[in-house]
PDB file of N, CA, C and O in Angstrom:
ATOM      1  N   MET A   1      21.985  59.792  49.271  1.00  0.00           N
ATOM      2  CA  MET A   1      22.956  59.633  48.219  1.00  0.00           C
ATOM      3  C   MET A   1      22.342  59.884  46.849  1.00  0.00           C
ATOM      4  O   MET A   1      22.957  60.561  46.025  1.00  0.00           O
ATOM      5  N   PRO A   2      21.164  59.368  46.582  1.00  0.00           N
ATOM      6  CA  PRO A   2      20.581  59.674  45.267  1.00  0.00           C
ATOM      7  C   PRO A   2      20.398  61.180  45.045  1.00  0.00           C
ATOM      8  O   PRO A   2      20.574  61.664  43.927  1.00  0.00           O
ATOM      9  N   ARG A   3      20.046  61.923  46.101  1.00  0.00           N
ATOM     10  CA  ARG A   3      19.892  63.371  45.942  1.00  0.00           C
ATOM     11  C   ARG A   3      21.223  64.042  45.639  1.00  0.00           C
ATOM     12  O   ARG A   3      21.270  65.012  44.882  1.00  0.00           O
ATOM     13  N   SER A   4      22.302  63.537  46.221  1.00  0.00           N
ATOM     14  CA  SER A   4      23.606  64.144  45.952  1.00  0.00           C
ATOM     15  C   SER A   4      24.025  63.890  44.505  1.00  0.00           C
ATOM     16  O   SER A   4      24.583  64.776  43.858  1.00  0.00           O
ATOM     17  N   LEU A   5      23.763  62.697  44.001  1.00  0.00           N
ATOM     18  CA  LEU A   5      24.106  62.407  42.608  1.00  0.00           C
ATOM     19  C   LEU A   5      23.169  63.147  41.657  1.00  0.00           C
ATOM     20  O   LEU A   5      23.588  63.555  40.574  1.00  0.00           O
ATOM     21  N   ALA A   6      21.911  63.325  42.046  1.00  0.00           N
ATOM     22  CA  ALA A   6      20.985  64.114  41.234  1.00  0.00           C
ATOM     23  C   ALA A   6      21.445  65.569  41.164  1.00  0.00           C
ATOM     24  O   ALA A   6      21.257  66.230  40.142  1.00  0.00           O
ATOM     25  N   ALA A   7      22.043  66.068  42.237  1.00  0.00           N
ATOM     26  CA  ALA A   7      22.567  67.433  42.243  1.00  0.00           C
ATOM     27  C   ALA A   7      23.707  67.580  41.244  1.00  0.00           C
ATOM     28  O   ALA A   7      23.863  68.635  40.628  1.00  0.00           O
ATOM     29  N   VAL A   8      24.501  66.530  41.081  1.00  0.00           N
ATOM     30  CA  VAL A   8      25.585  66.558  40.091  1.00  0.00           C
ATOM     31  C   VAL A   8      24.990  66.680  38.693  1.00  0.00           C
ATOM     32  O   VAL A   8      25.439  67.506  37.898  1.00  0.00           O
ATOM     33  N   GLN A   9      23.983  65.864  38.387  1.00  0.00           N
ATOM     34  CA  GLN A   9      23.358  65.921  37.062  1.00  0.00           C
ATOM     35  C   GLN A   9      22.685  67.267  36.836  1.00  0.00           C
ATOM     36  O   GLN A   9      22.761  67.819  35.738  1.00  0.00           O
ATOM     37  N   ALA A  10      22.028  67.800  37.861  1.00  0.00           N
ATOM     38  CA  ALA A  10      21.371  69.105  37.722  1.00  0.00           C
ATOM     39  C   ALA A  10      22.394  70.194  37.410  1.00  0.00           C
ATOM     40  O   ALA A  10      22.140  71.067  36.580  1.00  0.00           O
ATOM     41  N   ALA A  11      23.540  70.146  38.068  1.00  0.00           N
ATOM     42  CA  ALA A  11      24.595  71.127  37.796  1.00  0.00           C
ATOM     43  C   ALA A  11      25.117  70.964  36.368  1.00  0.00           C
ATOM     44  O   ALA A  11      25.373  71.952  35.681  1.00  0.00           O
ATOM     45  N   ALA A  12      25.274  69.713  35.924  1.00  0.00           N
ATOM     46  CA  ALA A  12      25.716  69.466  34.546  1.00  0.00           C
ATOM     47  C   ALA A  12      24.668  69.976  33.558  1.00  0.00           C
ATOM     48  O   ALA A  12      25.014  70.535  32.517  1.00  0.00           O
ATOM     49  N   ASP A  13      23.390  69.786  33.883  1.00  0.00           N
ATOM     50  CA  ASP A  13      22.313  70.275  33.009  1.00  0.00           C
ATOM     51  C   ASP A  13      22.342  71.798  32.884  1.00  0.00           C
ATOM     52  O   ASP A  13      21.957  72.348  31.852  1.00  0.00           O
ATOM     53  N   ARG A  14      22.799  72.473  33.936  1.00  0.00           N
ATOM     54  CA  ARG A  14      22.905  73.937  33.905  1.00  0.00           C
ATOM     55  C   ARG A  14      24.163  74.401  33.159  1.00  0.00           C
ATOM     56  O   ARG A  14      24.377  75.601  32.985  1.00  0.00           O
ATOM     57  N   GLY A  15      24.988  73.454  32.721  1.00  0.00           N
ATOM     58  CA  GLY A  15      26.164  73.807  31.932  1.00  0.00           C
ATOM     59  C   GLY A  15      27.483  73.725  32.675  1.00  0.00           C
ATOM     60  O   GLY A  15      28.528  74.033  32.100  1.00  0.00           O
ATOM     61  N   THR A  16      27.465  73.318  33.937  1.00  0.00           N
ATOM     62  CA  THR A  16      28.714  73.188  34.682  1.00  0.00           C
ATOM     63  C   THR A  16      29.521  72.034  34.103  1.00  0.00           C
ATOM     64  O   THR A  16      29.009  70.926  33.946  1.00  0.00           O
ATOM     65  N   ARG A  17      30.783  72.298  33.788  1.00  0.00           N
ATOM     66  CA  ARG A  17      31.653  71.259  33.229  1.00  0.00           C
ATOM     67  C   ARG A  17      32.796  70.893  34.174  1.00  0.00           C
ATOM     68  O   ARG A  17      33.357  69.802  34.076  1.00  0.00           O
ATOM     69  N   SER A  18      33.139  71.791  35.079  1.00  0.00           N
ATOM     70  CA  SER A  18      34.239  71.552  36.006  1.00  0.00           C
ATOM     71  C   SER A  18      33.863  70.428  36.971  1.00  0.00           C
ATOM     72  O   SER A  18      32.857  70.513  37.675  1.00  0.00           O
ATOM     73  N   VAL A  19      34.678  69.383  36.996  1.00  0.00           N
ATOM     74  CA  VAL A  19      34.417  68.268  37.903  1.00  0.00           C
ATOM     75  C   VAL A  19      34.459  68.739  39.354  1.00  0.00           C
ATOM     76  O   VAL A  19      33.678  68.262  40.177  1.00  0.00           O
ATOM     77  N   ALA A  20      35.351  69.659  39.678  1.00  0.00           N
ATOM     78  CA  ALA A  20      35.415  70.177  41.050  1.00  0.00           C
ATOM     79  C   ALA A  20      34.094  70.836  41.437  1.00  0.00           C
ATOM     80  O   ALA A  20      33.606  70.641  42.550  1.00  0.00           O
ATOM     81  N   GLU A  21      33.520  71.607  40.533  1.00  0.00           N
ATOM     82  CA  GLU A  21      32.243  72.261  40.823  1.00  0.00           C
ATOM     83  C   GLU A  21      31.099  71.258  40.886  1.00  0.00           C
ATOM     84  O   GLU A  21      30.203  71.390  41.719  1.00  0.00           O
ATOM     85  N   LEU A  22      31.125  70.263  40.017  1.00  0.00           N
ATOM     86  CA  LEU A  22      30.092  69.230  40.035  1.00  0.00           C
ATOM     87  C   LEU A  22      30.145  68.443  41.342  1.00  0.00           C
ATOM     88  O   LEU A  22      29.112  68.158  41.947  1.00  0.00           O
ATOM     89  N   CYS A  23      31.353  68.097  41.767  1.00  0.00           N
ATOM     90  CA  CYS A  23      31.512  67.356  43.027  1.00  0.00           C
ATOM     91  C   CYS A  23      31.101  68.209  44.223  1.00  0.00           C
ATOM     92  O   CYS A  23      30.581  67.686  45.208  1.00  0.00           O
ATOM     93  N   ALA A  24      31.330  69.506  44.143  1.00  0.00           N
ATOM     94  CA  ALA A  24      30.922  70.402  45.225  1.00  0.00           C
ATOM     95  C   ALA A  24      29.400  70.395  45.379  1.00  0.00           C
ATOM     96  O   ALA A  24      28.894  70.547  46.491  1.00  0.00           O
ATOM     97  N   ALA A  25      28.671  70.220  44.285  1.00  0.00           N
ATOM     98  CA  ALA A  25      27.213  70.150  44.359  1.00  0.00           C
ATOM     99  C   ALA A  25      26.780  68.929  45.165  1.00  0.00           C
ATOM    100  O   ALA A  25      25.858  69.016  45.976  1.00  0.00           O
ATOM    101  N   ALA A  26      27.436  67.801  44.948  1.00  0.00           N
ATOM    102  CA  ALA A  26      27.126  66.590  45.721  1.00  0.00           C
ATOM    103  C   ALA A  26      27.540  66.752  47.168  1.00  0.00           C
ATOM    104  O   ALA A  26      26.817  66.341  48.075  1.00  0.00           O
ATOM    105  N   ASP A  27      28.694  67.345  47.388  1.00  0.00           N
ATOM    106  CA  ASP A  27      29.207  67.555  48.739  1.00  0.00           C
ATOM    107  C   ASP A  27      28.243  68.406  49.563  1.00  0.00           C
ATOM    108  O   ASP A  27      28.019  68.128  50.741  1.00  0.00           O
ATOM    109  N   ALA A  28      27.674  69.439  48.949  1.00  0.00           N
ATOM    110  CA  ALA A  28      26.748  70.315  49.665  1.00  0.00           C
ATOM    111  C   ALA A  28      25.507  69.566  50.126  1.00  0.00           C
ATOM    112  O   ALA A  28      24.999  69.820  51.218  1.00  0.00           O
ATOM    113  N   VAL A  29      25.019  68.653  49.308  1.00  0.00           N
ATOM    114  CA  VAL A  29      23.835  67.874  49.688  1.00  0.00           C
ATOM    115  C   VAL A  29      24.164  66.957  50.865  1.00  0.00           C
ATOM    116  O   VAL A  29      23.388  66.869  51.817  1.00  0.00           O
ATOM    117  N   VAL A  30      25.300  66.278  50.808  1.00  0.00           N
ATOM    118  CA  VAL A  30      25.690  65.376  51.890  1.00  0.00           C
ATOM    119  C   VAL A  30      25.974  66.165  53.166  1.00  0.00           C
ATOM    120  O   VAL A  30      25.611  65.730  54.259  1.00  0.00           O
ATOM    121  N   ALA A  31      26.617  67.316  53.032  1.00  0.00           N
ATOM    122  CA  ALA A  31      26.946  68.128  54.208  1.00  0.00           C
ATOM    123  C   ALA A  31      25.698  68.602  54.954  1.00  0.00           C
ATOM    124  O   ALA A  31      25.752  68.874  56.154  1.00  0.00           O
ATOM    125  N   ALA A  32      24.580  68.700  54.243  1.00  0.00           N
ATOM    126  CA  ALA A  32      23.329  69.134  54.870  1.00  0.00           C
ATOM    127  C   ALA A  32      22.673  68.028  55.697  1.00  0.00           C
ATOM    128  O   ALA A  32      21.720  68.285  56.432  1.00  0.00           O
ATOM    129  N   GLU A  33      23.172  66.816  55.580  1.00  0.00           N
ATOM    130  CA  GLU A  33      22.638  65.677  56.338  1.00  0.00           C
ATOM    131  C   GLU A  33      23.502  65.473  57.582  1.00  0.00           C
ATOM    132  O   GLU A  33      24.670  65.106  57.457  1.00  0.00           O
ATOM    133  N   PRO A  34      22.957  65.703  58.775  1.00  0.00           N
ATOM    134  CA  PRO A  34      23.782  65.656  59.986  1.00  0.00           C
ATOM    135  C   PRO A  34      24.398  64.284  60.282  1.00  0.00           C
ATOM    136  O   PRO A  34      25.440  64.216  60.933  1.00  0.00           O
ATOM    137  N   LEU A  35      23.788  63.206  59.826  1.00  0.00           N
ATOM    138  CA  LEU A  35      24.327  61.872  60.113  1.00  0.00           C
ATOM    139  C   LEU A  35      25.273  61.359  59.031  1.00  0.00           C
ATOM    140  O   LEU A  35      25.865  60.290  59.177  1.00  0.00           O
ATOM    141  N   ALA A  36      25.414  62.115  57.953  1.00  0.00           N
ATOM    142  CA  ALA A  36      26.226  61.662  56.818  1.00  0.00           C
ATOM    143  C   ALA A  36      27.610  62.288  56.856  1.00  0.00           C
ATOM    144  O   ALA A  36      27.787  63.436  57.265  1.00  0.00           O
ATOM    145  N   ARG A  37      28.595  61.493  56.414  1.00  0.00           N
ATOM    146  CA  ARG A  37      29.975  61.987  56.279  1.00  0.00           C
ATOM    147  C   ARG A  37      30.493  61.520  54.930  1.00  0.00           C
ATOM    148  O   ARG A  37      30.625  60.319  54.690  1.00  0.00           O
ATOM    149  N   LEU A  38      30.786  62.471  54.047  1.00  0.00           N
ATOM    150  CA  LEU A  38      31.271  62.158  52.703  1.00  0.00           C
ATOM    151  C   LEU A  38      32.694  61.622  52.765  1.00  0.00           C
ATOM    152  O   LEU A  38      33.582  62.264  53.326  1.00  0.00           O
ATOM    153  N   GLU A  39      32.907  60.448  52.189  1.00  0.00           N
ATOM    154  CA  GLU A  39      34.270  59.924  52.058  1.00  0.00           C
ATOM    155  C   GLU A  39      34.886  60.439  50.763  1.00  0.00           C
ATOM    156  O   GLU A  39      36.003  60.955  50.767  1.00  0.00           O
ATOM    157  N   TYR A  40      34.160  60.300  49.655  1.00  0.00           N
ATOM    158  CA  TYR A  40      34.636  60.844  48.389  1.00  0.00           C
ATOM    159  C   TYR A  40      33.484  60.982  47.409  1.00  0.00           C
ATOM    160  O   TYR A  40      32.457  60.312  47.517  1.00  0.00           O
ATOM    161  N   VAL A  41      33.686  61.861  46.463  1.00  0.00           N
ATOM    162  CA  VAL A  41      32.857  61.955  45.264  1.00  0.00           C
ATOM    163  C   VAL A  41      33.790  62.366  44.145  1.00  0.00           C
ATOM    164  O   VAL A  41      34.602  63.276  44.312  1.00  0.00           O
ATOM    165  N   THR A  42      33.680  61.705  43.007  1.00  0.00           N
ATOM    166  CA  THR A  42      34.519  62.017  41.862  1.00  0.00           C
ATOM    167  C   THR A  42      33.757  61.673  40.598  1.00  0.00           C
ATOM    168  O   THR A  42      32.734  60.990  40.641  1.00  0.00           O
ATOM    169  N   ILE A  43      34.258  62.143  39.492  1.00  0.00           N
ATOM    170  CA  ILE A  43      33.671  61.821  38.195  1.00  0.00           C
ATOM    171  C   ILE A  43      34.787  61.285  37.315  1.00  0.00           C
ATOM    172  O   ILE A  43      35.845  61.897  37.171  1.00  0.00           O
ATOM    173  N   VAL A  44      34.521  60.123  36.731  1.00  0.00           N
ATOM    174  CA  VAL A  44      35.527  59.431  35.941  1.00  0.00           C
ATOM    175  C   VAL A  44      35.014  59.170  34.532  1.00  0.00           C
ATOM    176  O   VAL A  44      33.816  59.251  34.261  1.00  0.00           O
ATOM    177  N   ASP A  45      35.941  58.858  33.653  1.00  0.00           N
ATOM    178  CA  ASP A  45      35.590  58.398  32.316  1.00  0.00           C
ATOM    179  C   ASP A  45      34.953  57.021  32.468  1.00  0.00           C
ATOM    180  O   ASP A  45      35.563  56.145  33.082  1.00  0.00           O
ATOM    181  N   PRO A  46      33.757  56.790  31.939  1.00  0.00           N
ATOM    182  CA  PRO A  46      33.088  55.509  32.160  1.00  0.00           C
ATOM    183  C   PRO A  46      33.782  54.321  31.505  1.00  0.00           C
ATOM    184  O   PRO A  46      33.552  53.180  31.906  1.00  0.00           O
ATOM    185  N   ASP A  47      34.626  54.566  30.507  1.00  0.00           N
ATOM    186  CA  ASP A  47      35.320  53.463  29.836  1.00  0.00           C
ATOM    187  C   ASP A  47      36.648  53.112  30.486  1.00  0.00           C
ATOM    188  O   ASP A  47      36.997  51.937  30.597  1.00  0.00           O
ATOM    189  N   THR A  48      37.401  54.140  30.920  1.00  0.00           N
ATOM    190  CA  THR A  48      38.736  53.892  31.460  1.00  0.00           C
ATOM    191  C   THR A  48      38.803  54.009  32.981  1.00  0.00           C
ATOM    192  O   THR A  48      39.761  53.544  33.598  1.00  0.00           O
ATOM    193  N   LEU A  49      37.789  54.626  33.585  1.00  0.00           N
ATOM    194  CA  LEU A  49      37.740  54.941  35.015  1.00  0.00           C
ATOM    195  C   LEU A  49      38.811  55.946  35.431  1.00  0.00           C
ATOM    196  O   LEU A  49      39.070  56.128  36.621  1.00  0.00           O
ATOM    197  N   GLY A  50      39.431  56.596  34.448  1.00  0.00           N
ATOM    198  CA  GLY A  50      40.377  57.668  34.746  1.00  0.00           C
ATOM    199  C   GLY A  50      39.624  58.904  35.202  1.00  0.00           C
ATOM    200  O   GLY A  50      38.569  59.236  34.660  1.00  0.00           O
ATOM    201  N   GLU A  51      40.173  59.587  36.205  1.00  0.00           N
ATOM    202  CA  GLU A  51      39.506  60.777  36.727  1.00  0.00           C
ATOM    203  C   GLU A  51      39.486  61.875  35.673  1.00  0.00           C
ATOM    204  O   GLU A  51      40.444  62.052  34.921  1.00  0.00           O
ATOM    205  N   LEU A  52      38.381  62.609  35.632  1.00  0.00           N
ATOM    206  CA  LEU A  52      38.215  63.720  34.699  1.00  0.00           C
ATOM    207  C   LEU A  52      38.428  65.038  35.426  1.00  0.00           C
ATOM    208  O   LEU A  52      38.221  65.132  36.635  1.00  0.00           O
ATOM    209  N   VAL A  53      38.844  66.052  34.680  1.00  0.00           N
ATOM    210  CA  VAL A  53      38.955  67.407  35.191  1.00  0.00           C
ATOM    211  C   VAL A  53      37.730  68.206  34.756  1.00  0.00           C
ATOM    212  O   VAL A  53      37.197  69.013  35.517  1.00  0.00           O
ATOM    213  N   ASP A  54      37.296  67.970  33.530  1.00  0.00           N
ATOM    214  CA  ASP A  54      36.102  68.598  32.983  1.00  0.00           C
ATOM    215  C   ASP A  54      35.210  67.528  32.380  1.00  0.00           C
ATOM    216  O   ASP A  54      35.688  66.557  31.792  1.00  0.00           O
ATOM    217  N   LEU A  55      33.913  67.718  32.532  1.00  0.00           N
ATOM    218  CA  LEU A  55      32.943  66.780  31.991  1.00  0.00           C
ATOM    219  C   LEU A  55      32.786  67.015  30.502  1.00  0.00           C
ATOM    220  O   LEU A  55      32.537  68.139  30.068  1.00  0.00           O
ATOM    221  N   GLY A  56      32.930  65.962  29.723  1.00  0.00           N
ATOM    222  CA  GLY A  56      32.664  66.031  28.286  1.00  0.00           C
ATOM    223  C   GLY A  56      31.228  65.619  28.033  1.00  0.00           C
ATOM    224  O   GLY A  56      30.307  66.122  28.678  1.00  0.00           O
ATOM    225  N   ARG A  57      31.038  64.709  27.099  1.00  0.00           N
ATOM    226  CA  ARG A  57      29.682  64.231  26.795  1.00  0.00           C
ATOM    227  C   ARG A  57      29.102  63.390  27.916  1.00  0.00           C
ATOM    228  O   ARG A  57      27.905  63.453  28.198  1.00  0.00           O
ATOM    229  N   VAL A  58      29.967  62.592  28.564  1.00  0.00           N
ATOM    230  CA  VAL A  58      29.466  61.663  29.575  1.00  0.00           C
ATOM    231  C   VAL A  58      30.556  61.384  30.605  1.00  0.00           C
ATOM    232  O   VAL A  58      31.746  61.403  30.292  1.00  0.00           O
ATOM    233  N   GLY A  59      30.134  61.130  31.818  1.00  0.00           N
ATOM    234  CA  GLY A  59      31.041  60.745  32.891  1.00  0.00           C
ATOM    235  C   GLY A  59      30.296  59.809  33.841  1.00  0.00           C
ATOM    236  O   GLY A  59      29.078  59.654  33.750  1.00  0.00           O
ATOM    237  N   GLN A  60      31.024  59.207  34.727  1.00  0.00           N
ATOM    238  CA  GLN A  60      30.428  58.346  35.750  1.00  0.00           C
ATOM    239  C   GLN A  60      30.749  58.967  37.101  1.00  0.00           C
ATOM    240  O   GLN A  60      31.916  59.066  37.482  1.00  0.00           O
ATOM    241  N   ALA A  61      29.715  59.387  37.828  1.00  0.00           N
ATOM    242  CA  ALA A  61      29.901  59.971  39.158  1.00  0.00           C
ATOM    243  C   ALA A  61      29.941  58.837  40.174  1.00  0.00           C
ATOM    244  O   ALA A  61      29.046  57.992  40.203  1.00  0.00           O
ATOM    245  N   LEU A  62      30.973  58.820  41.003  1.00  0.00           N
ATOM    246  CA  LEU A  62      31.169  57.796  42.024  1.00  0.00           C
ATOM    247  C   LEU A  62      31.190  58.464  43.388  1.00  0.00           C
ATOM    248  O   LEU A  62      31.780  59.533  43.548  1.00  0.00           O
ATOM    249  N   THR A  63      30.552  57.842  44.370  1.00  0.00           N
ATOM    250  CA  THR A  63      30.548  58.432  45.707  1.00  0.00           C
ATOM    251  C   THR A  63      30.523  57.356  46.777  1.00  0.00           C
ATOM    252  O   THR A  63      30.023  56.251  46.567  1.00  0.00           O
ATOM    253  N   ALA A  64      31.071  57.706  47.923  1.00  0.00           N
ATOM    254  CA  ALA A  64      30.993  56.869  49.124  1.00  0.00           C
ATOM    255  C   ALA A  64      30.657  57.792  50.286  1.00  0.00           C
ATOM    256  O   ALA A  64      31.279  58.839  50.465  1.00  0.00           O
ATOM    257  N   VAL A  65      29.668  57.389  51.070  1.00  0.00           N
ATOM    258  CA  VAL A  65      29.197  58.194  52.194  1.00  0.00           C
ATOM    259  C   VAL A  65      29.043  57.288  53.405  1.00  0.00           C
ATOM    260  O   VAL A  65      28.536  56.171  53.300  1.00  0.00           O
ATOM    261  N   TRP A  66      29.482  57.778  54.545  1.00  0.00           N
ATOM    262  CA  TRP A  66      29.326  57.066  55.814  1.00  0.00           C
ATOM    263  C   TRP A  66      28.092  57.586  56.545  1.00  0.00           C
ATOM    264  O   TRP A  66      27.877  58.795  56.632  1.00  0.00           O
ATOM    265  N   PHE A  67      27.297  56.681  57.060  1.00  0.00           N
ATOM    266  CA  PHE A  67      26.194  56.979  57.971  1.00  0.00           C
ATOM    267  C   PHE A  67      26.482  56.160  59.222  1.00  0.00           C
ATOM    268  O   PHE A  67      26.179  54.968  59.283  1.00  0.00           O
ATOM    269  N   GLY A  68      27.073  56.817  60.219  1.00  0.00           N
ATOM    270  CA  GLY A  68      27.522  56.078  61.399  1.00  0.00           C
ATOM    271  C   GLY A  68      28.647  55.146  60.999  1.00  0.00           C
ATOM    272  O   GLY A  68      29.657  55.587  60.451  1.00  0.00           O
ATOM    273  N   ASP A  69      28.478  53.843  61.271  1.00  0.00           N
ATOM    274  CA  ASP A  69      29.521  52.877  60.892  1.00  0.00           C
ATOM    275  C   ASP A  69      29.173  52.112  59.616  1.00  0.00           C
ATOM    276  O   ASP A  69      29.774  51.079  59.320  1.00  0.00           O
ATOM    277  N   VAL A  70      28.206  52.623  58.869  1.00  0.00           N
ATOM    278  CA  VAL A  70      27.803  52.001  57.606  1.00  0.00           C
ATOM    279  C   VAL A  70      28.311  52.850  56.446  1.00  0.00           C
ATOM    280  O   VAL A  70      28.048  54.051  56.379  1.00  0.00           O
ATOM    281  N   ARG A  71      29.042  52.211  55.533  1.00  0.00           N
ATOM    282  CA  ARG A  71      29.571  52.893  54.351  1.00  0.00           C
ATOM    283  C   ARG A  71      28.733  52.489  53.144  1.00  0.00           C
ATOM    284  O   ARG A  71      28.623  51.307  52.817  1.00  0.00           O
ATOM    285  N   LEU A  72      28.147  53.483  52.490  1.00  0.00           N
ATOM    286  CA  LEU A  72      27.356  53.242  51.287  1.00  0.00           C
ATOM    287  C   LEU A  72      28.104  53.783  50.083  1.00  0.00           C
ATOM    288  O   LEU A  72      28.722  54.846  50.148  1.00  0.00           O
ATOM    289  N   ILE A  73      28.045  53.048  48.987  1.00  0.00           N
ATOM    290  CA  ILE A  73      28.650  53.507  47.741  1.00  0.00           C
ATOM    291  C   ILE A  73      27.573  53.523  46.665  1.00  0.00           C
ATOM    292  O   ILE A  73      26.621  52.744  46.710  1.00  0.00           O
ATOM    293  N   ASP A  74      27.733  54.412  45.707  1.00  0.00           N
ATOM    294  CA  ASP A  74      26.772  54.509  44.611  1.00  0.00           C
ATOM    295  C   ASP A  74      27.473  55.156  43.430  1.00  0.00           C
ATOM    296  O   ASP A  74      28.526  55.775  43.582  1.00  0.00           O
ATOM    297  N   ASN A  75      26.887  55.011  42.268  1.00  0.00           N
ATOM    298  CA  ASN A  75      27.414  55.660  41.077  1.00  0.00           C
ATOM    299  C   ASN A  75      26.273  55.870  40.096  1.00  0.00           C
ATOM    300  O   ASN A  75      25.249  55.190  40.155  1.00  0.00           O
ATOM    301  N   VAL A  76      26.465  56.820  39.197  1.00  0.00           N
ATOM    302  CA  VAL A  76      25.461  57.126  38.185  1.00  0.00           C
ATOM    303  C   VAL A  76      26.149  57.735  36.970  1.00  0.00           C
ATOM    304  O   VAL A  76      27.146  58.445  37.100  1.00  0.00           O
ATOM    305  N   ARG A  77      25.614  57.454  35.803  1.00  0.00           N
ATOM    306  CA  ARG A  77      26.120  58.048  34.569  1.00  0.00           C
ATOM    307  C   ARG A  77      25.640  59.488  34.511  1.00  0.00           C
ATOM    308  O   ARG A  77      24.460  59.761  34.730  1.00  0.00           O
ATOM    309  N   ILE A  78      26.548  60.410  34.217  1.00  0.00           N
ATOM    310  CA  ILE A  78      26.241  61.832  34.136  1.00  0.00           C
ATOM    311  C   ILE A  78      26.426  62.279  32.691  1.00  0.00           C
ATOM    312  O   ILE A  78      27.469  62.039  32.081  1.00  0.00           O
ATOM    313  N   SER A  79      25.411  62.925  32.159  1.00  0.00           N
ATOM    314  CA  SER A  79      25.495  63.458  30.800  1.00  0.00           C
ATOM    315  C   SER A  79      26.022  64.880  30.846  1.00  0.00           C
ATOM    316  O   SER A  79      25.619  65.683  31.688  1.00  0.00           O
ATOM    317  N   GLY A  80      26.928  65.177  29.930  1.00  0.00           N
ATOM    318  CA  GLY A  80      27.429  66.528  29.835  1.00  0.00           C
ATOM    319  C   GLY A  80      26.399  67.427  29.197  1.00  0.00           C
ATOM    320  O   GLY A  80      25.365  66.955  28.724  1.00  0.00           O
ATOM    321  N   PRO A  81      26.670  68.719  29.180  1.00  0.00           N
ATOM    322  CA  PRO A  81      25.731  69.652  28.582  1.00  0.00           C
ATOM    323  C   PRO A  81      25.531  69.342  27.098  1.00  0.00           C
ATOM    324  O   PRO A  81      26.479  69.028  26.377  1.00  0.00           O
ATOM    325  N   VAL A  82      24.303  69.438  26.672  1.00  0.00           N
ATOM    326  CA  VAL A  82      23.980  69.188  25.262  1.00  0.00           C
ATOM    327  C   VAL A  82      24.142  70.497  24.500  1.00  0.00           C
ATOM    328  O   VAL A  82      23.515  71.500  24.840  1.00  0.00           O
ATOM    329  N   PRO A  83      24.985  70.487  23.467  1.00  0.00           N
ATOM    330  CA  PRO A  83      25.177  71.739  22.725  1.00  0.00           C
ATOM    331  C   PRO A  83      23.888  72.116  21.987  1.00  0.00           C
ATOM    332  O   PRO A  83      23.111  71.240  21.607  1.00  0.00           O
ATOM    333  N   PRO A  84      23.664  73.405  21.788  1.00  0.00           N
ATOM    334  CA  PRO A  84      22.472  73.816  21.038  1.00  0.00           C
ATOM    335  C   PRO A  84      22.576  73.342  19.598  1.00  0.00           C
ATOM    336  O   PRO A  84      23.676  73.155  19.077  1.00  0.00           O
ATOM    337  N   PRO A  85      21.443  73.150  18.962  1.00  0.00           N
ATOM    338  CA  PRO A  85      21.497  72.693  17.568  1.00  0.00           C
ATOM    339  C   PRO A  85      22.140  73.749  16.674  1.00  0.00           C
ATOM    340  O   PRO A  85      22.039  74.949  16.929  1.00  0.00           O
ATOM    341  N   SER A  86      22.793  73.280  15.635  1.00  0.00           N
ATOM    342  CA  SER A  86      23.421  74.185  14.679  1.00  0.00           C
ATOM    343  C   SER A  86      22.333  74.882  13.869  1.00  0.00           C
ATOM    344  O   SER A  86      21.320  74.269  13.533  1.00  0.00           O
ATOM    345  N   PRO A  87      22.536  76.149  13.557  1.00  0.00           N
ATOM    346  CA  PRO A  87      21.534  76.841  12.744  1.00  0.00           C
ATOM    347  C   PRO A  87      21.522  76.265  11.316  1.00  0.00           C
ATOM    348  O   PRO A  87      22.560  75.844  10.804  1.00  0.00           O
ATOM    349  N   PRO A  88      20.361  76.252  10.692  1.00  0.00           N
ATOM    350  CA  PRO A  88      20.302  75.719   9.318  1.00  0.00           C
ATOM    351  C   PRO A  88      21.119  76.602   8.372  1.00  0.00           C
ATOM    352  O   PRO A  88      21.271  77.805   8.581  1.00  0.00           O
ATOM    353  N   ARG A  89      21.626  75.972   7.347  1.00  0.00           N
ATOM    354  CA  ARG A  89      22.441  76.692   6.355  1.00  0.00           C
ATOM    355  C   ARG A  89      21.599  77.242   5.246  1.00  0.00           C
ATOM    356  O   ARG A  89      22.122  77.874   4.329  1.00  0.00           O
TER     357      ARG A  89
END
């Protein structure tokens, strides 16, 4: 699970803003684990918990994964892409 959430942050660091694409990065990591079954992964606004469509400055990635009959949940704060500095005037 930590690797799947790290994949979300790595995708965000590369500039991905689409929540669907970010979640697909986590899904791919879980899908590569033969004993794991993804229940959900989503990214929400950390203040309202409303689901996001695109990542802004910050989001909270939430996931639940089954390993056999054990359900694990985890979450992590995801930083959006940092804009380049403005050129001096």
